[in-house]
C-alpha positions as CSV (number, residue, x, y, z in Angstrom):
1,M,65.8,7.8,-16.5
2,R,65.4,11.1,-14.7
3,I,63.5,12.5,-17.7
4,L,61.1,9.6,-17.6
5,K,60.4,10.0,-13.8
6,K,59.8,13.7,-14.3
7,N,57.3,13.0,-17.1
8,K,55.5,10.6,-14.9
9,A,55.1,13.2,-12.2
10,W,53.7,15.7,-14.7
11,L,51.3,13.0,-16.0
12,V,50.0,12.4,-12.4
13,L,49.5,16.1,-11.8
14,F,47.7,16.5,-15.1
15,G,45.4,13.5,-14.4
16,A,44.5,14.9,-11.0
17,F,43.7,18.3,-12.5
18,L,41.3,16.6,-15.0
19,L,39.5,14.8,-12.1
20,L,39.0,18.0,-10.1
21,T,37.7,19.9,-13.0
22,N,35.2,17.2,-14.2
23,P,31.6,18.4,-13.3
24,A,29.8,15.9,-11.0
25,N,26.8,17.7,-9.7
26,A,23.2,16.5,-9.2
27,Q,21.7,18.1,-12.3
28,I,22.1,16.8,-15.9
29,R,21.0,18.5,-19.0
30,G,21.7,15.6,-21.4
31,N,24.9,14.3,-22.8
32,K,27.3,17.0,-24.1
33,N,30.6,15.5,-25.1
34,T,33.1,18.4,-25.1
35,D,36.5,18.2,-26.9
36,S,39.4,19.4,-24.8
37,L,41.2,20.6,-28.0
38,K,40.4,24.2,-29.1
39,T,39.1,24.6,-32.6
40,L,38.9,27.6,-34.8
41,Q,35.6,29.4,-34.7
42,D,33.6,29.2,-37.9
43,S,33.2,32.7,-39.4
44,L,29.9,31.6,-41.1
45,K,26.9,32.4,-38.9
46,T,24.0,29.9,-38.9
47,T,20.5,30.4,-37.6
48,K,19.4,28.3,-34.6
49,D,17.1,25.4,-35.5
50,S,13.8,26.1,-33.7
51,V,12.5,22.5,-34.2
52,K,13.2,20.3,-31.1
53,V,14.4,16.8,-31.7
54,K,11.8,14.4,-30.3
55,G,13.3,12.4,-27.4
56,D,15.9,14.9,-26.2
57,I,16.0,15.8,-22.5
58,E,13.9,18.9,-22.1
59,T,14.3,19.8,-18.4
60,T,16.5,19.2,-15.4
61,V,16.9,15.8,-13.9
62,K,17.0,16.1,-10.1
63,Y,17.9,13.3,-7.7
64,V,18.4,13.0,-3.9
65,A,18.9,10.3,-1.4
66,K,18.7,10.2,2.4
67,D,21.5,7.8,3.1
68,S,24.3,8.3,0.5
69,L,25.1,9.1,-3.1
70,V,27.9,7.3,-5.0
71,Y,29.0,8.8,-8.3
72,K,31.3,6.9,-10.6
73,M,32.6,9.4,-13.1
74,R,34.3,7.0,-15.5
75,S,31.1,5.0,-16.1
76,K,28.8,8.0,-15.4
77,M,26.7,6.0,-12.9
78,V,25.0,7.4,-9.9
79,F,23.9,5.1,-7.0
80,M,21.4,6.4,-4.5
81,Y,20.7,4.6,-1.2
82,G,18.0,5.2,1.4
83,N,14.6,6.9,0.4
84,A,16.0,7.9,-3.0
85,R,14.0,10.1,-5.4
86,V,14.5,11.1,-9.1
87,T,12.4,13.9,-10.5
88,Y,12.1,14.7,-14.2
89,G,9.4,17.2,-15.1
90,K,6.1,15.7,-14.0
91,T,7.6,12.3,-13.5
92,Q,8.7,11.3,-10.0
93,L,10.4,8.0,-9.0
94,D,10.7,7.0,-5.4
95,A,12.4,3.8,-4.1
96,E,14.8,2.6,-1.4
97,N,17.6,2.2,-3.9
98,I,17.9,3.9,-7.3
99,Q,20.6,3.6,-10.0
100,L,21.0,6.4,-12.6
101,D,22.9,5.6,-15.8
102,Q,23.8,9.1,-17.3
103,A,25.3,7.6,-20.4
104,N,22.2,5.8,-21.5
105,N,19.7,8.1,-19.7
106,T,18.0,5.2,-17.8
107,V,16.9,4.9,-14.2
108,S,16.4,1.6,-12.3
109,A,14.6,1.4,-9.0
110,R,14.4,-1.5,-6.6
111,G,12.7,-2.0,-3.2
112,K,14.0,-3.4,0.0
113,V,13.2,-6.5,2.1
114,D,14.1,-7.3,5.7
115,S,15.9,-10.3,7.1
116,T,12.7,-12.4,6.9
117,G,12.1,-11.6,3.2
118,K,9.2,-9.2,4.0
119,K,8.9,-6.2,1.7
120,I,9.4,-3.0,3.7
121,S,9.8,-0.6,0.8
122,I,8.0,-0.7,-2.6
123,P,9.2,1.5,-5.5
124,T,6.6,3.9,-6.9
125,I,6.5,6.0,-10.0
126,Q,4.1,8.9,-10.6
127,D,3.6,10.3,-14.1
128,G,1.3,13.3,-13.8
129,T,-1.9,11.9,-12.1
130,E,-1.0,8.2,-12.7
131,K,0.8,6.3,-10.0
132,Y,2.3,2.8,-10.1
133,E,3.5,0.5,-7.3
134,A,5.9,-2.3,-8.3
135,E,8.7,-4.6,-7.2
136,A,11.1,-3.1,-9.9
137,I,10.9,-0.1,-12.3
138,D,13.1,0.7,-15.3
139,Y,12.6,4.2,-16.9
140,N,14.2,5.9,-19.9
141,I,14.4,9.6,-19.3
142,K,15.0,10.4,-23.0
143,T,12.3,8.3,-24.6
144,R,10.0,8.4,-21.5
145,K,9.3,4.7,-21.8
146,A,9.0,2.6,-18.7
147,Q,9.0,-1.1,-17.8
148,V,7.3,-1.9,-14.5
149,Y,7.4,-5.4,-12.9
150,K,4.7,-6.9,-10.7
151,A,2.9,-3.6,-10.6
152,V,-0.5,-2.2,-9.5
153,T,-2.1,0.9,-10.9
154,Q,-5.5,2.6,-10.5
155,Q,-7.6,3.3,-13.6
156,G,-10.8,5.1,-12.7
157,E,-12.9,2.7,-10.5
158,A,-10.8,-0.3,-11.6
159,V,-7.4,-1.7,-10.6
160,V,-5.0,-3.2,-13.1
161,Q,-2.3,-5.6,-11.9
162,G,0.4,-7.2,-14.0
163,N,3.7,-9.1,-13.8
164,R,5.2,-6.7,-16.4
165,I,3.9,-3.3,-17.5
166,R,5.3,-1.2,-20.3
167,K,4.4,2.4,-21.2
168,D,5.0,4.0,-24.6
169,T,5.6,7.6,-25.6
170,E,1.9,8.2,-26.1
171,G,1.1,7.2,-22.5
172,N,-0.6,3.9,-23.4
173,I,0.0,1.1,-21.0
174,Y,0.7,-2.6,-22.0
175,V,0.2,-5.3,-19.4
176,E,1.5,-8.8,-19.6
177,E,-0.1,-11.6,-17.4
178,G,-2.5,-9.0,-16.0
179,R,-5.6,-8.8,-13.9
180,Y,-8.5,-6.3,-14.2
181,T,-10.8,-5.8,-11.3
182,T,-13.0,-3.3,-9.4
183,C,-12.3,-4.9,-6.0
184,N,-10.1,-2.5,-4.0
185,L,-8.4,-5.2,-1.9
186,A,-4.7,-6.0,-2.2
187,H,-5.8,-9.6,-3.1
188,P,-9.1,-9.1,-5.0
189,H,-12.0,-11.4,-4.6
190,F,-12.8,-11.4,-8.3
191,Y,-11.0,-10.3,-11.4
192,I,-10.6,-10.8,-15.2
193,Q,-7.3,-12.5,-16.1
194,S,-5.6,-12.0,-19.4
195,N,-2.2,-12.4,-20.9
196,K,-2.6,-9.1,-22.8
197,I,-4.1,-5.9,-21.5
198,K,-3.9,-2.4,-23.1
199,V,-4.9,0.7,-21.1
200,I,-5.7,3.9,-22.9
201,P,-5.6,6.5,-20.1
202,Q,-8.9,8.3,-19.4
203,K,-10.7,6.3,-22.1
204,Q,-10.8,2.5,-21.9
205,V,-9.2,-0.8,-21.1
206,V,-8.8,-3.3,-24.0
207,V,-8.4,-6.9,-22.9
208,G,-7.4,-9.8,-25.1
209,P,-8.7,-13.4,-24.6
210,F,-9.8,-13.3,-20.9
211,N,-11.3,-15.5,-18.2
212,F,-13.3,-14.4,-15.1
213,H,-11.9,-15.6,-11.8
214,L,-13.9,-15.8,-8.5
215,A,-12.0,-16.4,-5.3
216,D,-8.9,-17.3,-7.4
217,I,-11.1,-20.1,-9.1
218,P,-11.5,-19.8,-12.9
219,T,-15.0,-19.8,-14.2
220,P,-16.5,-20.7,-17.6
221,L,-17.2,-17.0,-18.2
222,G,-14.8,-15.5,-20.8
223,F,-14.5,-14.1,-24.3
224,A,-12.0,-13.5,-27.1
225,F,-11.7,-9.8,-26.2
226,G,-13.3,-7.1,-24.1
227,I,-13.5,-3.3,-24.0
228,F,-14.1,-1.6,-20.6
229,P,-14.6,2.2,-20.3
230,I,-12.8,4.1,-17.6
231,F,-15.0,6.2,-15.3
232,N,-13.1,8.9,-13.5
233,T,-15.2,8.9,-10.3
234,N,-12.1,9.4,-8.2
235,K,-11.7,12.8,-9.7
236,A,-14.8,14.2,-8.0
237,K,-15.3,17.9,-8.3
238,S,-16.5,20.3,-5.7
239,G,-19.8,22.0,-6.3
240,V,-23.2,23.1,-5.0
241,I,-25.9,20.6,-4.1
242,V,-29.4,21.6,-5.0
243,P,-31.9,21.1,-2.1
244,V,-35.2,19.2,-2.4
245,Y,-38.5,20.8,-1.3
246,G,-41.8,19.5,0.1
247,E,-44.2,19.6,3.0
248,E,-43.7,17.7,6.3
249,S,-46.6,15.9,8.0
250,R,-45.3,16.5,11.5
251,G,-46.3,20.2,11.8
252,R,-43.2,22.0,10.6
253,G,-44.7,23.1,7.3
254,F,-42.9,23.4,4.0
255,F,-39.2,22.6,3.9
256,L,-36.0,22.8,1.9
257,R,-33.7,19.8,2.7
258,N,-30.3,18.4,1.8
259,G,-29.0,21.5,0.1
260,G,-25.4,22.6,0.5
261,Y,-22.0,22.1,-0.9
262,Y,-19.7,19.1,-1.7
263,W,-16.0,19.5,-1.2
264,A,-13.7,17.1,-2.9
265,V,-10.8,17.4,-0.5
266,S,-8.7,14.9,-2.4
267,E,-8.9,11.7,-4.3
268,Y,-9.6,9.8,-1.1
269,V,-11.5,12.3,1.0
270,G,-14.9,13.9,0.4
271,L,-17.1,16.1,2.5
272,Q,-20.8,17.2,2.3
273,F,-22.1,20.2,4.1
274,L,-25.9,20.2,4.1
275,G,-28.7,22.2,5.7
276,E,-32.5,22.2,6.0
277,I,-35.1,24.8,7.0
278,Y,-38.8,24.8,7.7
279,S,-41.5,27.4,7.1
280,K,-43.0,27.1,10.6
281,G,-39.7,27.4,12.4
282,G,-36.8,25.1,12.9
283,W,-33.6,24.2,11.0
284,G,-30.9,21.6,10.8
285,L,-27.3,21.1,9.8
286,N,-25.7,17.9,8.5
287,T,-22.1,17.0,7.7
288,N,-21.2,13.8,5.9
289,G,-17.8,12.5,4.9
290,T,-16.0,9.5,3.5
291,Y,-12.3,8.6,3.5
292,T,-10.2,5.7,2.4
293,K,-6.6,4.6,2.3
294,K,-5.8,1.9,-0.3
295,Y,-5.0,-1.5,1.3
296,A,-5.3,0.1,4.8
297,Y,-8.8,1.3,5.8
298,N,-11.9,3.1,4.8
299,G,-14.7,4.8,6.6
300,S,-17.6,7.2,6.7
301,F,-19.1,9.6,9.2
302,S,-22.2,11.8,9.7
303,M,-23.0,14.5,12.2
304,R,-26.5,15.9,12.4
305,Y,-28.0,18.7,14.5
306,N,-31.7,19.8,14.5
307,R,-33.5,22.6,16.3
308,R,-37.3,22.4,16.4
309,L,-39.5,25.2,17.5
310,T,-42.7,24.4,19.4
311,G,-46.0,26.3,19.6
312,E,-47.3,28.9,17.2
313,E,-45.8,32.2,16.1
314,G,-46.0,34.7,19.0
315,N,-46.6,31.9,21.5
316,R,-43.5,29.8,21.2
317,G,-42.7,27.0,23.7
318,E,-39.4,25.5,24.6
319,A,-37.1,24.7,21.6
320,I,-36.1,21.1,21.2
321,Q,-32.5,20.4,20.2
322,D,-31.4,17.0,18.9
323,F,-28.2,15.6,17.5
324,W,-27.0,12.2,16.0
325,I,-23.6,10.8,15.2
326,N,-22.8,7.9,12.9
327,W,-19.2,6.7,12.3
328,S,-18.0,3.5,10.6
329,H,-14.3,2.6,10.3
330,S,-13.2,-0.7,8.7
331,P,-9.6,-1.7,8.5
332,Q,-8.0,-4.2,6.1
333,S,-6.7,-7.2,8.0
334,K,-2.9,-6.9,8.1
335,G,-0.2,-6.5,10.6
336,S,-0.4,-7.2,14.3
337,S,-2.9,-4.5,15.3
338,R,-6.5,-3.7,14.4
339,F,-8.7,-0.7,15.0
340,S,-12.4,-0.6,14.1
341,A,-15.4,1.5,15.0
342,S,-19.2,1.5,14.6
343,V,-20.9,4.4,16.3
344,N,-24.6,5.1,16.4
345,A,-25.5,7.6,19.2
346,G,-27.4,10.8,19.9
347,T,-30.3,12.2,21.8
348,N,-33.1,9.8,22.5
349,G,-35.7,11.8,20.5
350,F,-33.8,12.4,17.4
351,N,-35.1,9.6,15.2
352,R,-38.7,10.0,16.4
353,R,-38.8,13.7,15.7
354,N,-36.4,14.1,12.7
355,A,-35.9,10.8,10.8
356,T,-37.4,10.7,7.3
357,Q,-37.3,6.9,7.0
358,I,-39.9,4.8,8.8
359,N,-37.4,2.2,9.9
360,N,-35.3,4.7,11.8
361,R,-38.4,6.3,13.4
362,V,-39.6,3.0,14.9
363,S,-36.2,1.6,15.9
364,N,-35.8,1.3,19.7
365,S,-32.3,0.1,20.2
366,F,-28.9,1.2,19.0
367,N,-25.4,-0.2,19.6
368,S,-21.9,1.3,19.3
369,S,-18.4,0.0,19.7
370,I,-14.9,1.2,19.3
371,S,-12.2,-1.5,19.6
372,Y,-8.5,-1.9,19.3
373,S,-6.5,-5.1,19.5
374,K,-2.9,-6.0,19.2
375,T,-0.8,-9.1,19.2
376,F,2.8,-8.7,20.4
377,I,4.7,-10.7,17.8
378,G,7.4,-12.9,19.3
379,T,5.7,-13.0,22.7
380,P,2.7,-14.9,24.1
381,F,0.9,-11.7,25.0
382,S,-2.0,-10.0,23.3
383,M,-4.3,-7.1,24.4
384,A,-7.6,-5.6,23.5
385,A,-9.5,-2.4,24.5
386,T,-13.2,-1.8,23.7
387,I,-15.7,1.0,24.4
388,R,-19.2,-0.3,24.1
389,H,-22.5,1.6,24.2
390,D,-26.1,0.5,23.9
391,M,-29.2,2.6,24.0
392,N,-32.8,1.4,24.5
393,L,-35.5,4.0,23.7
394,S,-38.5,1.8,24.8
395,S,-37.7,2.0,28.5
396,G,-37.4,4.7,31.1
397,S,-39.8,7.5,32.2
398,F,-41.4,9.9,29.8
399,T,-40.4,13.6,29.5
400,P,-43.5,15.3,28.0
401,V,-43.1,18.3,25.8
402,S,-46.1,20.7,25.4
403,D,-46.7,21.9,21.9
404,Q,-49.9,23.5,20.8
405,N,-49.1,22.7,17.2
406,T,-49.0,19.0,17.6
407,T,-49.9,16.3,20.0
408,T,-47.9,15.6,23.1
409,T,-47.3,12.0,22.2
410,N,-45.7,13.0,19.0
411,L,-43.0,14.9,20.7
412,A,-42.7,13.2,24.1
413,V,-40.1,10.5,24.3
414,P,-38.9,8.3,27.1
415,K,-35.6,8.8,28.7
416,A,-33.4,6.3,27.0
417,I,-31.7,3.5,29.1
418,M,-28.0,3.7,28.3
419,N,-25.4,1.2,29.2
420,M,-21.7,1.8,28.6
421,A,-18.4,0.1,29.1
422,L,-15.8,2.8,29.5
423,P,-13.6,1.0,28.8
424,D,-13.3,-2.8,28.8
425,I,-9.6,-3.9,28.7
426,S,-8.2,-7.3,28.5
427,L,-4.6,-8.8,28.5
428,N,-3.9,-12.4,27.7
429,M,-0.9,-14.6,27.9
430,N,-1.0,-17.8,25.9
431,R,0.1,-21.0,27.6
432,I,3.9,-21.1,28.2
433,F,6.2,-23.8,29.5
434,P,8.6,-22.0,31.9
435,L,10.5,-25.2,32.9
436,N,11.1,-26.5,29.4
437,F,14.3,-24.8,28.7
438,S,15.2,-27.0,25.8
439,N,11.8,-26.6,24.0
440,I,11.6,-30.4,23.7
441,T,8.1,-31.7,23.0
442,S,8.8,-35.3,22.3
443,S,7.9,-38.3,24.4
444,G,11.2,-38.0,26.2
445,T,10.3,-34.8,27.9
446,K,10.5,-34.9,31.7
447,W,7.3,-34.4,33.6
448,W,8.3,-31.0,35.0
449,Q,9.0,-29.8,31.5
450,T,5.4,-30.3,30.6
451,F,4.3,-27.8,33.3
452,G,2.3,-25.0,31.5
453,I,0.7,-21.8,32.7
454,S,-1.5,-19.2,31.2
455,Y,-2.7,-15.8,32.4
456,S,-5.6,-13.4,31.6
457,F,-6.7,-10.0,32.9
458,R,-9.9,-8.1,32.4
459,G,-10.7,-4.7,33.7
460,T,-14.0,-2.9,33.1
461,N,-16.0,0.2,34.1
462,Q,-19.7,-0.4,33.6
463,L,-21.9,2.8,33.5
464,T,-25.7,2.9,33.4
465,N,-28.5,5.4,34.0
466,S,-31.1,2.7,34.6
467,P,-33.3,2.8,37.7
468,Q,-31.6,1.4,40.8
469,T,-33.7,-1.2,42.6
470,T,-33.1,-2.9,45.9
471,A,-34.6,-6.4,45.5
472,T,-33.3,-7.9,48.8
473,S,-35.1,-10.1,51.2
474,F,-34.5,-7.9,54.3
475,P,-35.3,-4.3,55.1
476,F,-32.8,-1.6,54.2
477,Q,-32.6,2.0,55.6
478,V,-30.9,4.6,53.5
479,F,-27.4,5.5,54.7
480,R,-25.4,7.7,52.3
481,D,-26.1,6.0,49.0
482,G,-28.0,3.0,50.3
483,F,-31.7,2.4,49.9
484,I,-34.7,2.3,52.3
485,L,-37.4,-0.3,52.1
486,N,-38.9,-0.6,55.7
487,N,-40.7,-3.8,54.7
488,N,-42.2,-2.2,51.6
489,P,-41.9,-3.4,48.0
490,P,-38.5,-2.6,46.4
491,S,-38.2,1.1,45.6
492,Q,-37.1,2.4,42.2
493,V,-35.2,5.6,41.5
494,D,-36.2,7.6,38.4
495,T,-34.2,7.2,35.2
496,L,-31.3,9.7,35.1
497,S,-30.3,11.6,32.0
498,F,-27.0,10.0,30.9
499,L,-25.4,13.2,29.7
500,A,-26.9,15.9,32.0
501,D,-26.5,13.6,35.1
502,F,-23.2,12.1,34.0
503,P,-21.3,12.8,37.3
504,E,-23.9,10.8,39.2
505,V,-23.9,8.1,36.5
506,F,-20.1,7.9,36.8
507,K,-20.3,7.7,40.6
508,R,-22.7,4.7,40.3
509,G,-20.3,3.0,37.9
510,Q,-19.2,-0.6,38.7
511,I,-15.5,-0.8,38.4
512,G,-13.6,-4.0,38.7
513,A,-10.7,-6.2,37.5
514,V,-10.3,-9.9,37.4
515,H,-7.0,-11.9,37.2
516,S,-7.0,-15.5,36.2
517,I,-4.2,-18.0,36.3
518,Q,-4.5,-21.6,34.9
519,G,-1.8,-24.2,35.2
520,G,-1.2,-27.9,34.8
521,W,1.1,-30.6,33.6
522,T,1.2,-34.3,32.5
523,M,3.2,-37.3,33.8
524,K,3.3,-41.0,33.2
525,L,2.5,-43.5,36.0
526,F,3.4,-47.1,35.8
527,K,4.0,-46.8,32.1
528,Y,0.3,-47.1,31.1
529,F,-1.4,-44.3,33.1
530,N,-1.4,-40.6,32.6
531,L,-1.7,-38.3,35.5
532,N,-2.9,-34.7,34.8
533,P,-2.8,-32.4,37.8
534,S,-4.1,-28.8,37.3
535,F,-5.0,-25.7,39.3
536,S,-6.9,-22.5,38.8
537,Y,-6.6,-19.2,40.7
538,N,-8.9,-16.2,40.3
539,E,-8.8,-12.8,42.0
540,T,-11.2,-9.9,41.7
541,W,-10.5,-6.3,42.7
542,Y,-13.0,-3.5,43.5
543,P,-12.3,0.1,44.5
544,R,-15.2,0.1,47.0
545,R,-16.7,-2.2,49.6
546,L,-20.0,-2.5,51.5
547,D,-20.2,-2.4,55.3
548,F,-23.4,-3.7,57.0
549,N,-24.6,-2.7,60.5
550,Y,-27.9,-3.6,62.2
551,D,-29.9,-0.7,63.6
552,E,-32.0,-1.9,66.5
553,A,-34.1,1.3,66.7
554,S,-35.4,1.0,63.2
555,G,-35.1,-2.8,62.8
556,S,-33.1,-2.3,59.6
557,V,-29.7,-3.1,58.3
558,K,-27.6,0.0,57.3
559,V,-25.5,-0.3,54.2
560,D,-22.5,1.9,54.0
561,T,-20.4,2.2,50.8
562,L,-16.8,2.7,51.8
563,G,-14.2,4.0,49.4
564,A,-11.6,1.4,50.2
565,F,-9.9,-1.2,48.1
566,S,-11.6,-4.6,48.2
567,R,-10.5,-8.0,46.9
568,F,-11.6,-11.6,47.0
569,Y,-10.2,-14.7,45.5
570,N,-10.9,-18.3,44.9
571,Y,-8.8,-21.3,43.8
572,N,-9.3,-24.9,43.1
573,M,-7.1,-28.0,42.3
574,S,-7.9,-31.1,40.4
575,A,-6.2,-34.3,39.2
576,A,-7.2,-36.9,36.8
577,I,-5.8,-40.4,35.9
578,T,-6.6,-41.8,32.5
579,T,-5.5,-44.8,30.5
580,R,-6.5,-46.6,27.3
581,I,-7.4,-50.3,27.0
582,F,-7.5,-51.8,23.5
583,G,-9.1,-55.0,22.5
584,T,-9.5,-56.9,19.3
585,Y,-12.1,-59.6,18.5
586,N,-11.4,-61.8,15.5
587,V,-14.6,-62.5,13.6
588,G,-13.2,-64.4,10.8
589,G,-15.9,-63.4,8.4
590,R,-15.6,-62.7,4.7
591,R,-16.4,-59.0,4.9
592,V,-15.3,-58.3,8.5
593,E,-12.2,-60.0,9.8
594,A,-11.9,-58.4,13.2
595,I,-13.4,-55.7,15.5
596,R,-11.2,-53.4,17.5
597,H,-12.5,-51.5,20.4
598,T,-11.0,-48.9,22.8
599,M,-11.9,-48.1,26.4
600,M,-10.7,-44.9,28.2
601,P,-11.4,-45.2,31.9
602,S,-10.6,-42.2,34.1
603,V,-10.7,-41.2,37.7
604,S,-10.7,-37.5,38.8
605,M,-10.6,-35.5,42.0
606,F,-11.6,-31.9,42.5
607,Y,-11.0,-29.7,45.5
608,T,-12.3,-26.2,46.3
609,P,-12.2,-24.6,49.8
610,D,-15.3,-23.2,51.4
611,F,-14.7,-19.5,51.0
612,S,-17.7,-18.5,53.2
613,Q,-15.6,-19.5,56.2
614,E,-14.7,-16.6,58.5
615,R,-11.0,-17.2,58.1
616,F,-11.2,-15.9,54.5
617,G,-13.0,-12.7,55.5
618,F,-15.0,-12.5,52.4
619,F,-18.4,-12.5,54.2
620,Q,-19.6,-10.2,57.0
621,R,-21.9,-11.6,59.7
622,V,-24.4,-9.2,61.1
623,P,-26.2,-10.1,64.3
624,L,-30.0,-9.5,64.1
């Protein structure tokens, strides 16, 4: 019995020694089964076979995880949790959870969903330049074969989707229950649907019996098979852009235009740097760019600058400088927030002096907007912020430019009238029922539980450089920033330059905020009548106020703008009683048996105070 216990102790120590000496690192170079028994070395030398066996692991398999790694030595399984990644040569697999089977050289990747079932992590596999997004990925490291489930992959200008995608050792892709489309949306507007699709990378897409779908509706268009070439426009190359030459009819002589360089920053970003030069003086620069993020947003922008010389050589006049900016940003509708932009702005004479297309030269108005909106999920609140800008070139006073080389009207342009909201902010609260704690909406609800209230806020800062007029019915005398009429027709101040005189334009800005509260409820009266009381309250804030004083010496009213907070409000209440009266008249005919009619009489009452009364203090009385 003692000998047996001693042997058991030695066996436990020997097993622990084997566990400690078993290698369990994060790099595997294939399966090498080593025998623990020593064998006699063969005295015969053999030359090493230089021919590699196809399918053997040729490089190091590396894996990492952000959260944790679990390694089971007996089954040779590795479990990776949290932003896991497996890299094998040019193949990279990323997923929330990855399982590595060292015995069979297979890798399985799965995504992650939140408590509501929404996908928050999608596995991706990138093999060289090809990238796949899918719900699940199984990959064999040894054979380099993969099976991808419910995947999306980009092939040139086209997108291939499929419930199951397999890849062979030659790189060919086989798609089951697939879609082929050139629409770049997550849910395409149109596509070709086929049960069998084969993709030969960089060459073509072969489709079995297919049918064309438009807005998810199958059409009669289809065929037994189809072959579609792959155009690799995404792999744009950087290079020189050859300029065009010609002669301009607006006095700048011969030109070289639109020459420069194209820079392919990446698959999703491209930039153009262009220039132009004229024989009689003047030059220009132009930068164009496009960008995109799949299933998120896309956009383009352009910035142009032109410098024009006036007069002849040796007798130059003042140089004219113009610029113009275009920006377009379009998001894909998803999530609870949205950002979009459409900008068209610049100097008022740019298009008239530099545009090459007749439509741009004769356009008189341009509009721009940049907006952001967000809905706070789980709450009744939403907000929006917008910057708006509009420019009218057909109004305002002219600024003539003398040029001996051309006519004055060709260069002279009016000062543009610009209006800008910088910014316009709104906050809204949908109707809530603060007294309905049980969230009951049935007919058994108490009348106070039907009480609902909503709220909205809007703040704005309106800027303009338009002439300020005083179209009032009584004479004004200037006092600080008031105006003088002295019984003459309304005066008009010259148009300001929006950029050069921006401090004055900003000083003239009209800033204000409006709060609005709406409320009401419903109750039953005498079983057959509905009583609907409601109320509304609005309050407006201003950072300035006007003070009026009569000047007996001049017989005018002085208007003083005070930098003091000013507010006014208004409210109203209403109530309505409604009911329904039903009646049926039996006709007794063969086609019409009876006629049913409904009457809905109502009586309403509305109350609004007279806010011009002195007790409210919203109006100032000036004795004349």
